[in-house]
ROZARO-278332 format. One line per 5 residues: number of its first residue (from 1); for each residue z, y, x of C-alpha. Coordinates in steps of 0.1 Angstrom, whole numbers. Layout:
% ROZARO-278332
NUM> Z:Y:X ~ ...
END
This chain:
% ROZARO-278332
1> 1274:361:-911 ~ 1274:372:-875 ~ 1241:388:-879 ~ 1251:405:-911 ~ 1277:425:-893
6> 1250:442:-873 ~ 1232:450:-905 ~ 1203:426:-899 ~ 1192:407:-930 ~ 1188:370:-926
11> 1154:372:-942 ~ 1142:394:-913 ~ 1151:366:-888 ~ 1129:340:-905 ~ 1095:332:-889
16> 1068:330:-915 ~ 1056:295:-922 ~ 1019:305:-918 ~ 1027:319:-883 ~ 1043:287:-873
21> 1013:267:-884 ~ 990:291:-866 ~ 1010:286:-834 ~ 1009:248:-838 ~ 972:249:-844
26> 967:270:-812 ~ 987:246:-791 ~ 968:217:-805 ~ 935:234:-798 ~ 946:242:-763
31> 956:206:-758 ~ 923:193:-771 ~ 904:216:-748 ~ 924:204:-718 ~ 919:168:-727
36> 882:174:-732 ~ 880:191:-698 ~ 899:162:-682 ~ 876:136:-698 ~ 846:156:-688
41> 858:156:-651 ~ 866:119:-653 ~ 832:111:-668 ~ 814:133:-642 ~ 833:115:-614
46> 824:81:-629 ~ 788:91:-632 ~ 787:102:-595 ~ 804:69:-585 ~ 779:49:-605
51> 750:68:-590 ~ 764:63:-555 ~ 770:26:-560 ~ 735:23:-575 ~ 720:41:-545
56> 740:19:-521 ~ 728:-12:-540 ~ 692:-1:-538 ~ 696:7:-501 ~ 711:-27:-494
61> 683:-43:-512 ~ 657:-23:-494 ~ 673:-30:-460 ~ 674:-68:-468 ~ 638:-67:-478
66> 629:-47:-446 ~ 649:-72:-425 ~ 630:-102:-440 ~ 597:-84:-434 ~ 607:-77:-397
71> 615:-114:-393 ~ 582:-123:-408 ~ 564:-101:-383 ~ 584:-117:-355 ~ 575:-152:-366
76> 539:-142:-368 ~ 541:-129:-332 ~ 555:-163:-321 ~ 527:-181:-338 ~ 502:-158:-320
81> 519:-166:-286 ~ 516:-204:-294 ~ 479:-202:-300 ~ 456:-214:-272 ~ 448:-186:-248
86> 440:-183:-211 ~ 449:-149:-197 ~ 463:-115:-206 ~ 447:-81:-207 ~ 459:-48:-221
91> 450:-34:-255 ~ 443:2:-260 ~ 479:10:-269 ~ 493:-9:-239 ~ 502:-42:-255
96> 494:-76:-242 ~ 462:-91:-255 ~ 461:-129:-254 ~ 425:-139:-246 ~ 409:-173:-246
101> 378:-180:-225 ~ 349:-192:-246 ~ 345:-229:-238 ~ 369:-224:-208 ~ 340:-208:-188
106> 350:-186:-159 ~ 325:-163:-143 ~ 333:-152:-108 ~ 370:-148:-115 ~ 363:-124:-144
111> 360:-126:-181 ~ 333:-115:-205 ~ 350:-87:-225 ~ 348:-53:-207 ~ 364:-31:-233
116> 401:-32:-242 ~ 405:-57:-269 ~ 416:-47:-304 ~ 442:-69:-321 ~ 456:-67:-356
121> 494:-71:-356 ~ 504:-60:-390 ~ 505:-75:-424 ~ 514:-69:-461 ~ 536:-91:-482
126> 548:-88:-518 ~ 578:-65:-511 ~ 564:-44:-482 ~ 547:-46:-448 ~ 554:-54:-412
131> 540:-44:-379 ~ 548:-60:-345 ~ 539:-56:-309 ~ 538:-79:-279 ~ 546:-64:-245
136> 542:-82:-213 ~ 574:-83:-193 ~ 556:-96:-162 ~ 537:-63:-159 ~ 569:-50:-144
141> 589:-59:-112 ~ 618:-83:-117 ~ 646:-63:-101 ~ 667:-94:-96 ~ 640:-109:-74
146> 627:-78:-56 ~ 630:-74:-18 ~ 643:-42:-2 ~ 607:-35:9 ~ 594:-37:-26
151> 622:-14:-40 ~ 616:12:-12 ~ 578:11:-19 ~ 584:15:-56 ~ 606:46:-50
156> 580:59:-27 ~ 553:55:-53 ~ 573:72:-81 ~ 580:102:-58 ~ 615:97:-44
161> 614:112:-9 ~ 624:92:22 ~ 659:96:34 ~ 695:86:27 ~ 692:88:-11
166> 664:62:-12 ~ 682:39:13 ~ 714:42:-7 ~ 697:32:-39 ~ 679:2:-24
171> 709:-11:-5 ~ 732:-6:-35 ~ 709:-25:-58 ~ 708:-54:-35 ~ 746:-53:-30
176> 751:-53:-67 ~ 730:-84:-71 ~ 740:-105:-41 ~ 771:-128:-45 ~ 789:-117:-14
181> 815:-88:-11 ~ 799:-72:21 ~ 779:-40:17 ~ 748:-32:35 ~ 745:-1:58
186> 739:23:29 ~ 751:1:0 ~ 782:-2:-21 ~ 807:-29:-31 ~ 841:-29:-48
191> 856:-4:-24 ~ 832:23:-36 ~ 832:15:-74 ~ 870:12:-76 ~ 873:48:-65
196> 853:60:-94 ~ 868:72:-127 ~ 867:50:-147 ~ 867:24:-120 ~ 849:-10:-121
201> 838:-37:-97 ~ 804:-46:-83 ~ 785:-72:-104 ~ 777:-95:-75 ~ 752:-112:-97
206> 718:-106:-114 ~ 714:-77:-138 ~ 714:-87:-174 ~ 695:-57:-185 ~ 677:-28:-169
211> 703:-4:-184 ~ 728:-19:-160 ~ 711:1:-132 ~ 730:31:-144 ~ 762:16:-130
216> 748:13:-94 ~ 755:38:-67 ~ 727:64:-63 ~ 710:57:-96 ~ 713:91:-113
221> 699:96:-148 ~ 668:112:-131 ~ 663:82:-108 ~ 668:58:-136 ~ 641:75:-157
226> 617:72:-127 ~ 625:35:-120 ~ 633:19:-153 ~ 597:18:-168 ~ 585:-3:-139
231> 614:-28:-137 ~ 625:-58:-157 ~ 652:-85:-155 ~ 628:-112:-169 ~ 600:-132:-154
236> 592:-153:-123 ~ 590:-123:-99 ~ 552:-124:-98 ~ 533:-97:-117 ~ 504:-99:-140
241> 474:-83:-122 ~ 457:-74:-155 ~ 486:-57:-172 ~ 507:-42:-143 ~ 506:-4:-140
246> 490:11:-109 ~ 526:20:-97 ~ 537:-16:-99 ~ 506:-29:-82 ~ 511:-4:-54
251> 547:-16:-49 ~ 540:-53:-52 ~ 505:-58:-37 ~ 496:-26:-18 ~ 469:-42:2
256> 448:-53:-28 ~ 460:-28:-54 ~ 428:-6:-52 ~ 406:-37:-54 ~ 425:-50:-85
261> 423:-17:-102 ~ 385:-15:-95 ~ 380:-50:-109 ~ 400:-42:-140 ~ 379:-12:-147
266> 349:-36:-152 ~ 366:-67:-166 ~ 400:-84:-166 ~ 407:-111:-140 ~ 409:-146:-153
271> 421:-163:-120 ~ 453:-155:-101 ~ 450:-138:-68 ~ 474:-132:-39 ~ 508:-121:-52
276> 498:-121:-88 ~ 492:-140:-120 ~ 469:-135:-150 ~ 487:-155:-176 ~ 522:-143:-183
281> 551:-163:-197 ~ 577:-137:-208 ~ 571:-111:-235 ~ 591:-87:-255 ~ 583:-89:-292
286> 593:-60:-314 ~ 587:-62:-352 ~ 594:-35:-378 ~ 595:-43:-415 ~ 592:-16:-441
291> 602:-24:-477 ~ 583:-12:-507 ~ 609:16:-511 ~ 602:28:-475 ~ 633:14:-458
296> 626:4:-422 ~ 643:-24:-401 ~ 634:-34:-366 ~ 641:-66:-346 ~ 634:-72:-309
301> 635:-103:-288 ~ 625:-115:-254 ~ 606:-148:-255 ~ 596:-172:-228 ~ 567:-196:-229
306> 574:-230:-215 ~ 542:-249:-213 ~ 518:-242:-241 ~ 538:-255:-270 ~ 574:-243:-266
311> 589:-209:-269 ~ 625:-199:-260 ~ 641:-168:-273 ~ 660:-154:-242 ~ 674:-123:-258
316> 677:-111:-294 ~ 686:-77:-309 ~ 686:-76:-346 ~ 691:-38:-352 ~ 672:-16:-327
321> 654:17:-324 ~ 620:21:-310 ~ 613:1:-279 ~ 596:9:-247 ~ 562:-3:-235
END
């Protein structure tokens, strides 16, 4: 009635039934499209999640296989060390060769082989392969047992010039190791390290790793790079005359270093000489396993021979990068 007074017929206000149905169909179609899009996004996300989880599972399996292969290589290295052998020499790639004298015969303090021995230290198993190396720790100077004279001679050999810097490094290393709180003329104890930021105290005990040298007064990164390849925290303090570098020989046994090097050029020594040994007892073993999928895993340990039938693992690192020789 209200509309009639404006002269608008009621029939003109009615929406055609077909138009209502068309609008309902459009809304339903739009809703279906949105639901389809939503389900597509969910399905894609689920597929990505499944793919990521599958990749992670494969990686975990590959890493476990590589770890087992690395351990297999490590155990093979231990078995090699426990075999009967009489002295060490260097392989072509700088590893320790474990050589047995034929029938125990010694000829003038030298052995029969003149060329660097070739050793096979790899293997293949069902799920991949391993490769290991054995490095002689007694080819280096045990910093915990080194005298000031040896440290100074080493710094001289690697090219550190004489002067206050070299005296500071030598005295500070000895102060770091000795148990007392009194510093040497050019050394450092707590009063020096406590002024640093961050501050710390002197160890007053043996180094547990060569990396600890970085904490000692005077050992800059450049000095560390020069000294670290020639130092170790393992071993008796004697050096292996067959495997030591010329730098180490010059620092440890300067009087006979040229003679030792000349003898080594011909044949390895089989008998100890003044200040040195020919059969080492401490080695770093590093083993890398590689699964069939190509996943690598490396383990490293320092092992010590006690007698000829017992090995002690002195240090173990189960996830490491490439090691040093």
